[in-house]
Structures are given as structure tokens and as C-alpha cells.
N, C-alpha and C positions, 0 to 999 in steps of 0.2 A: 603486452600485456595485461594483466596481473589479472587472474579470473573473477576475481572480490567487484572490481571498479568493471572486466566487463560488462558481469552477473546483476549491478545497478546501473550498469549505462542498459543492458536487455530490459531492466524492471523500470526504469522513466521511460523509454521509449513508448512502449505498452500502454505504460500510464497517458503522458502525453498526446500519445493518439484517441485515446478514452475519452480521453477531457473534451479535445477537439469533437466528439461525435456527440457528445451528452451535451457539449457547449452550445451546436446547431443545429439539435431538437430540442434544447434548454430555450433559445434563441428562438424559434417557429412557435411553439405554443404559449412561451411569458415576456418574449421582449428580452431586455435587457437582463429583467435581473432572469432568469432564468439560466442567461451564459454565466452570468458569476456565482447563478448557485453552483452551477458544473465547475467553474473554478475553485469553488472555494471548498465541493468536496472531492475533488482533486490535490485536492492542500491535506485537506483532512486524512487522508484514504492513500496517500504517496508520499509523505514525509516521514509517517510510522511505519508504512509497510521499508523503508530502505532502511529506516534502524535498526528494525524487526532483524532484516537482513545482513547486514554489516556484524548486530551482536550474537542472530544467530552462529556465524558461518566462524567470527575469531572467535569463542569459547566452544567451537566441535574439535571433538577428539583431545582435547584434553580432561584432566579431575576436574574441571567445571564448566563441562558441558549438556547440562542436565541447567544448572542456573543458567545458563544461555540460552539454551529453548525456552525457558518461564517468561526469562525477562522478556524473547526477540516473541513471546507468545503474547508478554502482556503488555508492549507498545506496541502490535499489530490488530487488538483489540481495544487497548483504554482510549489510544487515541482517536478514531469511527466515533466511539459513545463519548466522549469530551466532547469533539468537534458538535456534535449532533445534538447534547444538551446543553453547549454556548450556542449557536445558533437559534435554537428554542426558546431562548430568552433575550438575547440582542439582538437579533436579525429575524424577526419569528415570517417578513414579508420572501425568507431566502425560503424557510421552509413552506411558504407557501406557493412557491415556484418549483416543490419538484427536487427538493431540495436532502430528500428523507431520500426515495428513491433511487438519485443518483448515485449518493454517498452506497447504496444496497449493492448497488451496479459494480462499479465504483472497486469496492471494499471486495465484493466474490471476485471479481474480474481477477486484481491484484492478489488477493492469498493465494489462490491456484499459481500463478504466476511465480509469486516468491516461494512458495510449498515451493515447486518444484529446482525453483535455481538453487534454494539454501539445501533441499537432500544434493543436487550432483555436487555440491564446489565440499558437502559433510561427506560425501564415500572417508570410508575407510582407504588408506594407501595397502594395497593388497602386496604384499611378498613376492617376487619375483619365482618362480621354482624353475630351479637349476635342472 
């Protein structure tokens, strides 16, 4: 299996686990609205993180590495910010069900995991010394 696909699967599994935990918490505090808020928060944080990982790794090591890193950063931060703004305007009941807190928690954990995976996949290949 290709390393980028493995990294995406790892990120997806960690995100899925976190969404299940936050959905359980959300349901215990806010019933169905809390669980829905957790799932939406997972989508708002997960999709941009996966896209950022792919873009960052694709452009790593080439002449457009800086552009790829900046594009990944824009995706990673812009997606959750846009999601927060849209939920505030379109579904305030989710905002009242702990959505902002869930986005913050998921964002920080996914940011850490995605950064570690991107750095591991973007390492320059060292020439073997013979």
C-alpha cells in the first residue's frame, strides 16, 4: 500500500474514533443535536485535513514545496473556519449543542496527527553513503 494512502487511512481512523467519542459526549449532554454536532464537526475538520495532507505531500520535495505547504495550511485552517461561520448562520441549534468546542478539540488533534504524518512523508531521501 502506498505511504500516502496509509497516512490518509491513519488520519481517517483517528478522526473516526474521535468523532465517536465526541458524539457519545454530545449525545449525553444534548441528545441527538449533540451527536449531529459531533458528526458535522468531524466533517468540518476531517475533509480539509485529508485534503491538506494530500496537497502537502504531493508538492513536497519539488520546486513548488512552499506553495504546497501554504495551500495545505490554507485548506487545514480555512475549512474549519468556514464551517464555524456556516453553522453559526445556518444551524444555530448545533452551535448551542457544543459544536464550537467539538470543532476546537477535533481540529487540534487532527492538526497534530496530520502534521506528524506530513513531516514523515515529506522527509527528503538521504543518499546512501557507500
